[in-house]
C-alpha positions, 0 to 999 in steps of 0.5 A: 758041419759045426754050428755056432754055440747058442751060448756066448763064450766069454773071452777069458784072457783077462781073467787068465792073465790076472790069475797068472800074475797073482801070487800063489798064496792068493790063488790058493785062497781062491781055490780054497774058497771054491772048494768050501763053497762046493762042499757047502752046496753038496751038503744040501744037495739031495743027489749028493751021493750020485754027484760024488760017485760020478767019474768022467774018464780022463782024456788020453792026452791028460793021462799021458801028461799025468804019467809024465808028472808022476815020473818027474815027481819021483826023480830027485830034485836038481837045482838049475 
């Protein structure tokens, strides 16, 4: 039987809705800022090489979705 998490899980629905409504340029700026912050943190991390070498296996459902996306990207674009 699963026990409740001791850490409260926040309701992310407002954040999710705000991100969906955000223009792509703004979302890209946020992703860019997060990546730059991560790079800055890695620069000072004593375990940098271990962190960068770590790979988690992708779930089978994600592998299948990724394969579908790659196949779709290879098909010629057809305007609706």
